[in-house]
N, C-alpha and C positions, 0 to 999 in steps of 0.2 A: 414597554411602552405600547411596541406590535402587538401584544394581546390583546390590550383596553381598545386601539385601534378596531382592529377584528371584534370585538366585541360591540364595540359601537355602531357600525357597518351592520351588524348580524341583527340588532336592533330597530334599524330603519329597515328590516324587511319584515319588521312583526306587524304590519297594516297593511291588510289588500286594499284596493283604491273599490267603494261602491259603484264606482262608474266602470270598472272594469271585470267583476267576479259578480257582483251581485251582492257581497256576503261579507261582513269584515273578522277578520284575526285577530285579534290585540292579547297581547302578554300579559298577563296578570304580574307577571314574576318580570319587569323591563332588563331584556339587556340578555339576559340566558334562557329567555323560552321554556323553561318548561313547565308550567302552567297557561295552557290556553283556550280563552275566549270565542267561541264562532257563532256569529249569528248571520243567518243566512234562512235563505226562502224555503228552502228544502234542500236534502239530501243531496239533489243532483246539482246544488249549487255550491256544494263544499268545495272551496278552491282548490285546482290541483297543484297551487302554489305550496298548499302543506306539506306535501312531502320534502320541501327544505328543513322541516323542523322535526325529521325523522329519529336524529342522531339526540335532539336533546327534550321531547315534549315525553312528560309521564304523566299527565294527566290533561283530556280536553273536557271542555264544557259547553255541549251543546243544547242544553234547555233550551225550551220556551220558543221552538222553530217551527211549529206545525208540521214537523217532519209525518209521511205518508210511512216510511220505508227508508231503512237501514240498513246495509253492506259492511260487514267488518274489513272490506278490502279496500274502504275511506282512510281504516287507520294500520293498516296490516301492515307497513312499512316503520311503524313509529315502535322502534326497536325494545324501546323504553319506558313504553309507557302501562302506567300502572291504573289508573283512575280515568271512567268512562262515565260522563254524563250525560244521561238523555232522556230525563225526566219533564214534563209537561208537551210531549209531542201527542203528535195518533199516529204512533207506530200498530201496526193490525200482526204483523206479519215476525213469525220469529228468527230472532238474532241468527246469525251465520257467518261464518269466518272471522273471526274475533281470536286474536292469537293467544296462546297460553300464556302470556307475558301480563295480560290484565287483572288483576285481582281485584277490583271496586269496581262495578256496575249500578248505576242508578236509575231503574226506568219506571218512577214515580208517576201517576197521572199519563197512561196513555193508555190503550185500547187492545192488547196483547191480549189472545183468548189461549193462546199455548204455548208456553217456551220452553226451552234447555238451558241451563245454566253450564256457561262453557266453562271447559275443566281449565284448571288454573283458580279463579274465580274463589277470592275468599269470602268477601261480601257484596251479598246482594241484594237490591231492593227495589221491588214491585210493588208498590202499593197502589192501590186504587187503581185497575186495570179490570179485566174479564175473563182473567183466568181461570179454567177450571182444569187445568191439567199442568204440571210440570215435573221435569225431568232432569236428571243430575248427567252432562259428560263427562266428570271426576268427584273425586272424595276431597276436594282440598277446603270446602266450603265450612267458613265459621261464624259468619252472622248471616242470618235468613228472614228478610221479611217481605211477606206477604200478605198483609195484612191488607181489607178491601177489598175483595174479590170474590169470585165464586166458585171456590173450592166448595167441595161436599166431603174429603174424607183428607187427610194426613197424606201429603205425600212421602213416598218412600226414601228416607232418608235413612236410613238404620245405616246405608254403608259411609254416611257424613260423621264418620268418628272424629275428627276434629270440631263442629258443630258447638259452639256454644250457647249462641241466642238464636233463639225463635220465635216469632213474632205470626200467628197464626189466626190475628182477631181479628174478628168484622168477617167472616165468611159461612157458608153456610154446612159447618160438618157438624153431622151427628154423633159421633163417636169418638173417644178419644183412649188410643191402646196402650198404656203406657209401655209396653211391648215395643213398640216399633220406634221406639225414639234412642237417640244415641245415647251411649252415660256418659258421652262429653257433655252434655246440656246443663247448664248454669241459669237459663232466663226462658220460661215458655209462658205466651201469652196465646189465649185461645178462648178471650173472654167476647161476648157477644159472637156465638156462634149459633146451634142447635144442638145442641149437647145434651143427651137425656142418659145417658151413662159412662161409666166411666170402666175399665176394663187393665187385665195385666198382672203380672207378680213379679216382675225385673225389679231390682232395686236401681233408682236412678239418684246414687249416692251425693252428686255433684250438683244438682238441683236445689237451686238455693231463692229461686222466684217463681210463684205458681198462680195463674191467674186464669179460675173459670168464670169468673162472674158474668153476667146476665146471658145464659142458659138457659134449660130446664131440668138442669139437674131434682132429683128427686129423693137422694142417698147419698149418704160420703160410708161406700162400701169398704170391704179389706183392700180392696186395690188402690187404695189412698196408703197403704201399707209399702207400696212404692216408691211414694215423695217425702216419707217421714221427715227426711233431713231437711228437709224445706223451711227456710227465715221468716220467709213473707208467702202466705194464703190468702188468698181473694176468693171467697165464694158467695160475694152478695148477690140481693136479685136474680135467684134462683126457686126453685119449688122445694125445697131440702127440707124434707120431715123429720130425716133421725139421722143419727152418726152410729155405725153399728159394727164399723174398725176398732179392735182391741189395741191396736198401737198407738203409743204416749209421742207425740210430737215433741220430743225433749229440745230440738233446736228452735222452734220458731219462734220469732220475735214478735209477733204482729200478725193479726187474723180480723178478716172482714166478712163477718156470718148475718149480716142486715139483711131485709127485706126476699126473707123467705118463708118457710109455712111450718112451721119448728116443733115438734113436740117438745114441752117443757123437763119432762124427763129426761129425756135423751141429751138435749144443752147441759143438764144439772150434771149427769155422769160425766160428758166430755170435759166438765170444764174441773171436777174433781181430781181429774188425772191431766192435764193440763193447764197448769198458772202459765196465760198468756196473756200480752195485752189486745183489748178486743176495741172494735170501734161500736159506740152504741148506738141501739137504734131509735126511730124516730117516735116520740111519744104514738103519734098515730096511727097506729100500727095497719097493714093490710090486713094482717090475720093475727087474731087472738090479742093479748096487751101486753104490756111489759114486764115481764118475767124476774126472777132476782138476779139474772145476769145482764139486768139493758138491754134484750133484748125479745123481741117480738115471739109470743108461744103460746102453743093450745095445750089445754089439759084436756086428754084423753084418752078411755080405753082402749079404744082402738083405732088408734091415729091414722090410717093408708082408709080404713075403711069411710072414714068421717074427710078425706079430701078425693077422693072418687067422687060421695054427693055433692061437695062442693065444687069440685070440677065441671063436671056435667051441666052444675047451675050456673058456672060460668060462661059457659060455652053457650048453653041457650042466650044468657046476656048480652054474651058479644054478637048473637049474630043479630039480636032486635037492635042493637047499637048500629049495626052495618047498615040494618036498614032503614032507622032513621038519618044517617049520615048520607045516605043515598035522596032520600027526602028531602033534606033539610040542609046539606051542605056542611062542613066540616066543621066543628066546634073549637074556634083558634086560641079562646083562650085555655084551653086542657092542654095544648098543642106541646109537646115538647118536643126539640130533636134529639135525632139519634148520635151516638156519637158514632156512627159508620154513615153516616149521612156524608155525602161529598157534593162537593159544588161544580156542573158539567162546565160552566163556565173560566173554571179557576186555569186551564189549560189557556184560553185566550186573552184574558187578562195578562198570562205571564208573558205569552207572545206579544202585546202591546208593550210592557215594561219593555221587553227586548229589545223590541222595533226603537223605541225611545231613547234606549241606551247606543244605540247605535251611533247619534250625535254626540253623546259623552264619551265615548270609546274612542272618535276622532278628533274631537279635542283636546281630552288629555294625550294622543299621541303626538297630535300637533305638538302641543307642548314638549312632552317626552324628546321630539323629536329634535324641536330650537332647544333643547337642554345636550342632546347629542351631538348638537354642529356645535354648540358656544363649547364644547370640551372639546372636542376635533381640533377648533380653531386654539384653542390653550394648550393640546397636543404637539400640534403644527409649531406654535411659538418655541415651547420648549425644546422641540427637538433639532429648531433653528440655534439657540440657543447652547445646546448640545456640538452641534458642528462647529460652530464656532471654538467652542474649546478642544474637541478635536482635534481641528485645523493649527491651533494654537501647540495643542501637546505633539503636532506629527512636526512643526515647523523645529522646534528645539530640539526633538529625536533627531533630525535633519543636522542640524548642529554639529549634534554631539557625534554623529554618523562621519561628518568631514572632518573634525579631530580626531577621531580613531582612527580614519582611514590614512591622514598624514603623518601619522606616528608610526603605524604600522611601516609607511613608508620608509620611513627615517634608519628605522630597525633593520628594513630589508638593506638600505644601502650601506651601513654601517658594517653588516656580517659580510659584505662584500658581495651580491649579489648582480647584476648589472641587466641580465634576461627581464622584458617589461614583463608583468603580470599582473592579473586583477587584485587586492587587496587579499581575500580568503585563499587565492594563489598563494600570494607571499607570505602570509603567515605560516601556511602550512611547511612552505621552504623552512622559513624563519626554524620551525618549531621541531624540523627533521635535522637541520644543522645544527641546532642548540642539544637536541637529543645525542648526535652523534662525540660533540663535544663531553657531552656531560660521562657517555658511556665512557671516552677513552680517560678522562678526569676519572672513573669509577675504578680504571684498571689500577692507574697509579696508585690509588690510594690503598686498592687493596693490596697492591706488592709491598707499600713502605708499613702496613699494618702485619702481613704475613714476616718481613724483616723485624719490626722490632718483636714478634712472637718470638720469632729465632731467637734477638736477641735477648731476651728474657728468660729462653730456655738457658742460655750460655752463661748467663747471672744465675741464673737459679744453681746449675751446675757446678760453678764457681765455686760460690755459698755453700754446698754439700762439702766439696772440696774443705776447704777453709776450716770447715766445723768440722772433720776430720783430722786436718792438722793440728786443729787447738786438743783433740782429746789425746793424740798421740804424745802430744807435747806434755799433755797434765801427767802422762801413764809415765813417759820418760823422768820428768819431775820427780815424780814418785819415788823412781828406781831408784836416782841420784839420793834423793834424800835417806833412803832405807840402807842405799851401801855407806852412805857420810855415816849414819849412825853406827853402822858394825865396825868402819875403820877407826870412831874414835874409844867403841867400847876395848878393843884389840889392841888401843896405844895406850889406853888405859891399865890394861894387863899386862902388857909389856912393860911401863913404868912400875907397876908393884911387881914383877917380877926381877927386875934392876936393882931396885929397891933391897930388894931378898938378899940378892947376892951382892950387894954393895955391904950390907949386914955383914957374910959371911966372910967377906975377904978381908 
């Protein structure tokens, strides 16, 4: 009961009034306050009352607050904190002072240009910032998403030996060196960059997913031997002419080679060695025509020379189109949105939604508080009923105690004691006296047992003597019997002699 009462009072603290701090702190999990949602005007308005959750808070959600700065000291005292959501803000400065206990950080839609991933972080998301440089304070990162930024190279992640997921799509990276990637990597997304070549020879045997689509690759060379274990490979929308690697992609389940500048002979050789499920090109080919493998390709004796001529021609056409665009404006009918496009107003839309959430959160908390109040009333009624039951039990125990005290007093008098004493002392004296009486009785019993044992010893001795007398009697009877037999024999001989004498006389 007491624990529930404390939790109920704890829940009452999970809302900070707008009038007092211009910020709202709400528990997503009512009662325990492990997951906190904070809506505030800026980081300076993060309520000081947040410290009361430092022992319970495991995740803090600050998204959509238009914060321009944030310091780890705001949450540094939250010893159990594991996840921190700072997405959809206006942060420009690197994070500082975030404790090693934080494992998950989301910085999506901010304005960071440089960031250091704090030590201990396992999942780091910074989608759509302005990042051009990323460093690491530790080696614990398992998932890293830096898509839609301004990176011109792959960050130094060789030391991230636990990294499994890496998303660097929609950046400005020009080269991918497989030797610079951790062996543990399973998912790699480099789509929508400016990658014109790949390099490296170290095998990435754990890599299952590789996306290099929408780059400017022109060849799949021997560097792809490093990723021959992939199960999904996406190379669509490049400028790839041929595949020069002899490696067989034995594990691959799906491959997308559409919208490239393929040489038909190169495709033929590749699919003769690799029986894989592929995505077919559109019949309206960007280059060439549909070949035997349902991919657009060109038959040519000099594939690269033809591509150089065509490339120069496309450059000239692009300049002409650019001039027309400046003169006549954009052709909206041909406009295709890029997957890397973002909405600069998205941050403010999310902030407006967060502001609208305040009224909803307050209403929810008011309803929750009413429920807590009803619960406290119920607990109070229950405790009053419990108190009445305990009082009745106490009265019964008191009656039993009085009866027992009277019984002990009677025994005290029966044993001859007259000096007044409390029941405990009376009982002690009774036990002491009866222990003495029992000891004397025990000594008498022991003495009688000793006498009985002596008597048993005498009886045993007499029985032995009687046995000896019986044996002597038997021996005497035997002697008498033997002597009687001798006398009879002598008498018989005497009689015979007498008869002989009588006959002679």
